[in-house]
N, C-alpha and C positions, 0 to 999 in steps of 0.2 A: 614303641607305639603305645600311647595310652590306651585305655579301654574306649574312652570315648571315640578317639580316632578309630578304633578297630569296627566300632559299631559302626560310624557313618561309612568306614569303607564297605562293610558288608551290604548295608544298605543300598551303596552304589553299585556295586557288583551285580546284587539282584535284582537291579530295576534298570533295563536298557533304557528310559527315557532320562534316569538322572545320570546314568553313564554319558549319555550322548550331551547332555546338558553342561557337565562336567568338564568333558573334553572341549566342547565348543567354548567355554568360558577361558579355557585355559591358553587357546591357540588366539581368540579375539584381541586385536590390537588396539591400546588405550588412547586416547587423543593426543595425549603428549608424545606418544612412540612415533605418529604420524604427521604433527602439526609442530610449529612452532609458533607460540603466541606473540605476535607483535605489538599489540596494543587494543586497549578498550575503546570500541567505536559507539556504544550508546545502550542503554536500557530501557524499557519499558513494561507492562502488566504481565505479560508473559516471560521474560528472559533478558539476557544480555547478548549483545553482538561483537564480535571481536574480528579483528583483522589478523590471518594466520598466515603462513607460509610452509606449503607441503614439504616433508624431509625427505621425499625423493629424488630421483635425478633432476624431474622436470622444473624444482622449486617453486610450483606456480604459488601466486597468491588467491589467498580464497578469503570468505567471509564466514563466521563459524556463530550460528544462533545457538546458546545453550537455555533450555527451557529449564525456568526456576522448579523446585519443589514447592509446594504448598508447605505455608508455614504458620504456627500461632505463635505471636510474641517474638522472643528470642530464638523460640526452640523450634527446629525444621520439622515438621511433621508430612510424612511422605503419603499422599492420596491419591497417586495413581497419576495418570497420563492426561494432560487437559484435553478439552474437547478441540479447541482450538490447536494444538500440537498434532492430532490424528489427523484431523482435516488437512491442514498444511501438506503435511508427511503425504497422506495419501494421494493428494491432487498432484501436488509437486511430482510424484513417481511418474505419474500417467501422462505428462505434458513435456512438450520438445517444441521449442519456438525461438526463434532469435529474438524476438522483442520479448519473451519472459524470461524471469531470472532461472538460472537452471540449478536443479537441485544436485549436487555431486554424490552425496552419500550421507547416511544417518550412521550415528553411534548410539549405543545406548552403553552407559559407563555410569556406576554407582549411583543408579536410580536416577540418572539425569540424560535428558536425550539432548545431541547435539547435532544440528543440521548445517551440513556443510553446502554452502553455496558458492557458484561462479563470483569472482570478484570485478564490480562495476569502479571505476576509479572516480566519478560523481554520483552526487546524490541530488535530489531536486531540494534536501532540505537541509536549513541550517541547524546547528546544533542546539541552538537555545531559544527558537522562536518558529513560527507557524509559517515563516517566509520561504520559500523554494531560495535554495542555496544559489540556483540562476538569478532570480528575483533581488537577492541581498546584494548581490554583485553589481548588477545594471541600477540597483536604487543608490547603494551608498559608495561604491566605487567609480564604475562608469558614469554615473548619473545621466543615463541615456535608456530610451526604451529599447527591449528585444528587437532585431532586427526581424523583418517579415521573414527572408530565408530560415532563419534558426527556428522561429515560431513555428513556421509551417511544417518544418522537417519533425520538429519536437511532436506535434499533433498527429501528423501523419502517421508516424511508427507508433504513436499510443493506440490509435484507432487499428492499426494492423495486428496488433497483439491482442486486441479484446476481440476482433473478427474471429481469432483464432479460439481463443478463451470461449466466446460464446457460441463457436461450431461444434467445441467439445460438450456443450451443455453445461459449460460453468459459469455462474453469475460470481463476479469478483466481491460486491458489496460493501467495498472500501478503498475506491479509487478516490486518493488524493496526492497533493505534492510528496508528502512521506513517503509514500509507496512506488514513487514512480523514477527509476534510476537512470542514469546515462554512463557508457564505458568510453575507454580513449579514444575509440574508433567514431564517437557520437553516435553511437546505437543505443536507443531508450529501449528500457528493461521494465516489465512490470513485475511487481515485487509485492510480498506479503499476500498469501493468501490464506491466512488465519481465520478470514470471515466468510472465506468463499464457500459457496455451495453447488454441490450437482443440482441441476434443476432439470424435468421433463414436465413440467407444469406449472403454473404461476404458484409461487410460495406463498404461505399463509401471512397473516397480516400481523403486525408487531405486536399487538395486545394479546396474540394467541399462539406468538411462537417468541424470535429473539427480540429483547426489549429493543436493542439499538444495531441498527446497521448503518453503517455510512456517516464518517464524522460529519456533524451538522452542519457547516457551511457547505457541503458538499453534497445534501441529502435532496431528493428530489421530492415535489411537492404533494405526490400521491403517496410518500410516506409521512410526511408532516400532517396531511389532513387524513391520514387511519385508513387507508385505502384496504379494503378486502382482500387482496391481493397486489400482489408485483412482480415485475418480472425483469428481464433484460434491459428494458428502458430507464433504470435507476443507474445503471452505469455510464450511459449515454448523457445523461443529465450531469452526472458527476464530470465528464471529460469535456462538457462544455463549459464547466466551473473552472477546471484547470486551464483550459484555453483563454478565458477570458481574465484568469489571475496572472498568467504570463503576458499577457496583452497590456495590462493594467499596473502592472507591479505590486498588486495587493489583492484579497480575496473579493469577489464581486458581490456576494452574498454573506456578509460578516456579521451572524445573530447570535444573539446570547441563547445557549442550550437552558431550556426547563428542565429540571431534574425530575427522576422518578420521585413518587411518593412513599410514605412510609410502607405502603401495599403494594409497591412497584406497579402501580399504574402509569400508561404512559401518557404525559401532561400534553396539553394543548402547546405547540410551539409557535405561540405569537408572534415571538421578535423575531424569528428566523423567517416566518411568514411575510412579515410587514418588511423586512428586507428585499426579498424576493418582489413583494408586488410594488415597492417604490420602484423597481425598476422596469419590471413586465407588465405592470397594471394588476389590476385584481380580475381573477379570471371569470368569464362570462360563462354561462350553461350552454350557449349554443357553440362555444369553441371547446369546451370539457363537458360533455353532456352528463357524464359519470360523476360529477364533482357535487351534485345536491343529492346523491346516495352515500355520502363519506362521513363517518363519524363526527367528523369537526366542521362539518358546514355549517351550522348555526353559528357556532363560534367565529367562524371566518367571515359571517353576513354583517356580525356586529364590529367588524373592524372598518375605518373608515375606507373610502375608495380611491383608488389611485389608477392613472391612466398609464400605457405604454409607452416607455421613454427610452427601449433598447437602441432604436436609431442612433438619438443624440450621444448616446453613452457610448457608441460605436464610433463615433464621427473623430474624436480626438482619441483612441484609443487602437482599434483595428483597422482603422482608416483604408478600408477596403469593402465596398459593397457586398461583394461575394462573401468575403468574411463574416460580415454584419447577417448575409443571409445564413451563412452556417449556424451560427451562434442562434440567430432566430428559431431555426427547426431543430437545434438539440435543447433547445429551451421551450419548446411546447410543452403546454401544462397538461395536454392529453397526452398519455403515454403511448397510446395506439397511433396518434399521429406524430411522433418524435422520431426523428431517424434513427434507423439502426446504425451499427457500426460499420457494416457493408455499404450501408447507402451514404454514408458521411465520407466512407473515402473515395466514394465517386463524385464527391460535390465539386463544382465547378471553379472553388476555390483554391482546389488542389492542383488544379489544371491551368491557372493562368501565371504569368512571371510574378516573383521568381518561383520556379519549380520546388519542391521538397528534395531534399539528397537524403540519402544513407547516411551520411556523416553530418548530423546537424550543426557542428561548427565549422563544417569545410569554408565555407562562403565567409566566416565570419571568427576566424581562430581567436581574436582579441575578447572575443565572447565567452571563453573557456572559464568555468570559474575558477578561483583559487584553490590551493590545497588545502583541503580541511584536516583540523589537527586531530589527533589522537591522543590517548595517554596512555601513560607504563604502568602508572600505580596500580591500576587496576587489572594488570594481565594475569597476576598469579591467582586470582580468583578463579581461575578455569582449571586449575589443578583441584578436584576434588577435596572437599575439606567436612566429612560429615558432620551434621549437628551444627555447623559453623554459621553464625546469621551473615546475612548479605550485608556489604558495606552501606550503610545507608546515605553516602554522598553520591552513589551511582545510579538512585532513584530518578526517573523523571522529574522534570518541574513542573507543578500542576498547570492543567492545559496545554503541555505539550504535546506535539503529535505522537512522541514515543509512548506517552502516558495513556493513550486512545486506541492503541493499536497493539498488535502481538509481538512488539519489540522493536518499534521503529524502524529506520533504516539499516539496511544491510551491508553499506558500502562507505568507504572513505576516499578522498583524494589519495593518489600516491603517485608521483612521477608522472611522466608523460603529457604531452600539451594536447592530444586529442587530433593533431593533425596528421597523424601518419595511417590514418584510415583509408577505407576503399577509394578510389577514384569517384569523382563525383560523376552522377549519374543521375537519369530520370527514375521517378517512383513509378509513375504513373501506367 
């Protein structure tokens, strides 16, 4: 043994904490010793997501999200754990619900964090666009609208999961198609809590706290108007946007986002507000009393006025008066008058035929999305290589959902037709 090794050994033996850490590190199993990486799924701002199979007797399929260490140029520089990773790990460890993606374990290896999630066979996202995988399947393959039973079951389950998050005082803050998944049994799973926050009172405005919450197309008007505080109502607005997108096969409010300036000031989101006003009309003070006190009120008053045409929009898309009424209340400008998740779940739309089921594709198995491709060539990057740059080919395309969130979707299609779920049952 060299003098250096003896010196290190003496330090460890005389320091109980060092001895404990050395013993712990020696017994800790690596990712590769527990999972076989089957392929690469997607990458985003904070990390990459892989499909993996456990090497134990159960041989279950999982999705593993690997957080990137920070890097400067071509040399990786470790600067600690990102705030997004800390939030996501902390919140996922405390929750358990059938409509929330389950975190199985967290592994720390060579300064990288690996989050192991349950595997869901479908996601709502197509790999190279912002359209739902479900929507792309209907728009390009089936060339038909999503049927009412499927639409109603997806939205019902989404609200069911959101009720649970809100009851735990968790505000998701980034509900969008990329973060909503479906397993083989047709059960919806809310994923990606990287932007989620625990709330016990209204959160600070964007200019005083987080500069961006909720991808622009799903961002509530109070956020766009610079409200002094915001709350759970922003999640319910986002669900309304997802419901409308499922019904119409395209985003209902598809605006262009104005970027932060050099001083990181939040800009006036003129185009996005116009897209909302074109459908819902310009908000009136009697319907939204607090609007006149908002930072962007004077900028809003300079825009051309619009009348509400949501009813006409729903005529050829939702094709249900109760469905229109649900969207109308989810799209209330005043967040205090907007439906809560619990109120939405009791809405009469869910109690008229066809009734929602726990298996969203039970009544329409032909509407199950197709298999989604995974790549094999990126799988070796799961084996840690210190100071090795990431393959630039795996970076998200500009404007993709994965580039806007903490790693994009967690799932891929893998066998199964989704028709082996529970027996059809009413959810009301």
